C-alpha positions, 0 to 999 in steps of 0.5 A: 744400111748403105744407103743409111750411112751415106744418108748420115755422110751427106748429112754430116757433110752439109751441117758441117759446111753450114757451120752446124757443129753439134750436128756434124759431130753427132750424125759422125758418132753415128756413123762410126758406131757402125762404120769406125774406119769410115775416113770422111766421118773421122774428118769430119769429126776431127774437124770439128773438134777442131774448130771447138778447140779441142785439139786433143780430140781432133788429133785422135781423129786424124791418127785413127785416119793415119793408121787407115791411110799412112800417107793421105796428104790431107790428113798429114796438113791436118795432123801438121795442123792440130799438132801446131795448136798443140804446141809439138812443135817438131811433130807438127814440121814432120808432119809438114814435110811428109805432106810436102812429099805428097805435093811440093808445092802445098801452100798449106804445107809450106805454111805450116811447116815453116810456122812449124820451123819459126816457132821452132826457133828453126829460124833459117829453116824457116826462113827458106821455106817461107821464102818459097811459099811467098814465090808461090803465093805474092800476095799473101801478106801473112807470108811476108809477117811471118818473114819479117818474125823470123829475120828478126829472131835472127837479128836482122831489123833491117830485113824484118822491118821490109818485111813488116812493111811489106805485109802492112802495105799488102794488106792494104794497111790492115790494123793487124798487121800495124800492130805487129809492125809497132810490136817489131819496133818496139821489140827493137826498142827495148833492146838496141834503143829508141834511136835505132828505129828511128829511120823505119819509125820516119818511114812508117810515119811518112807512109801511115802516119795518119792512121789513128793507130799508127799514129799512137804506136809512133807517139809510144815509140817516142815517149809523146808526153802530150798524149793523154789517153791511149787511141780506142781502136788501137786499143781495140785491135791488140785485145781483139787480136788477142782474146783467143789467147790472152789468159794463156799470154798473161799466165806467161807475165804472172799477172797478178791483178785480180788477185789483188782486187780479190783480196781487197774484196775479202777486207772490204766485203767479209760478210758477202752472204749477208749484203749483195751489191751491183758491180761494174767490172771496167775493161772486164775483158774475158773476166777474169776479175769477174770470177772473184766478183760474182759472189759479192753481186746481187742476182743479176748484178754483175756487169761488165765493158769492154772495148774488145768484142772477141775479149767480150765473147770470151768473158760470156763464155764463163757465165758470171755476167748479167749483162756486157757492153761492148763501149769505150769507159767513159761513155759507158760511165757517163750514160751510168747515173748512180747504177753501181755499188762498186767498179773494178778496173784491174790492169785497166786505166793502163790506158788512160794517162789523164785518169780525171774523165775516168774518175769523174764519171765514175763519181757519177756512176756510184752510188752513194757511198760507192767506192773504186777499187783499180789497179795503176803502173808506177811512173818510175821514169819521171816526176811527171803525172803520168808517162806513156811508155814504149808499150802503148802503156800509161804509168802514174805517180801515186800523188797525182792519182791521190790529188786526183780523187781527193779534189774528185770528192774520192777518199781513199781506204787501202793502198798498196805497191805489188808487183801487178806483172812482169814486161820483157822480163822485168817486173812491173811495180803498180798501185792497188788502190781502193777508194770511195765515194 
């Protein structure tokens, strides 16, 4: 029996190292039926659950180990990590502190503790821990990123910007770090005005202004009216970074666009059981709109297209789409001649200022009498057709949208002005529009 357990353990370790999570779980469960206190099997099983984001199950495994080996340093770090993911930040701080009592210079424990303090809004404590980590790991740009956030929360923009820029430089201009720096500048501009960030913006532009993502972020922060569309790499980076937590983030913004489109579907297709149609969910993201669209689509009749591979990975998990395409929207529409009965675009056109290319290509992609249902944010800033906001998103005048649709051969069937979401705690109003070819 001992040899059998050793063989199973070796197999479980090998499966885990090879990334075969299902096999790891299966072997660990076999081991634990015979030896319920086997800490290696519990660790591997907990780690497998953690990778699957089954954090409650992972926590149960690690807590069993804690009962057997109270001050096991590796397990304390695992406990700190899973508590952090469960947003139990005080518990994460507790376990991180215990891990550091066993090894005061453990980099993982310092990182977890510093970021747990940050999420717990204990900013002086976070800064103290993260500065120690920065000394021990001077090339880790994520440490500088966390310090940037901590100093921002402490109200010191200049230190926050210095660390944010350092994170960009240490990362070699990594797109995620550029994006984080743009959020710092955006949030500060909202709070203190665009003039307050002017010097920092000039430094960023001088160093990285040739990067198309940075260029678009700077244009947004300066409300550059000459910009006609968001930079595709910028949009790709934004949504790749948010894919895993996208739906959770949106729930905190009272995001309503998919529900509004669902209400339009009920009006326009009241007998979904009678005639099924072919639908494109444009900018489908993680599939929030697709959940409402599926019942109206033909068998194998619901497609999705999005710029972000990671968003499409999340959409695929819902098992509602026949085909998912990773492509820029206008380029995709141009290749789909008379392919769809319906195109939906929930909060997608906010990344286009000039809507002509989108509508013109949508017209070509629709069958005879096909329709498009979409949302656009209302431009309350000026009388221009569109306005590029500090956030990197466009808003539009209804008259512009209406006239453009008419010019291209669409007829508006329904339109409503409603709150689409919140931004910086304020309601964002926009139009839900259905137009038919």
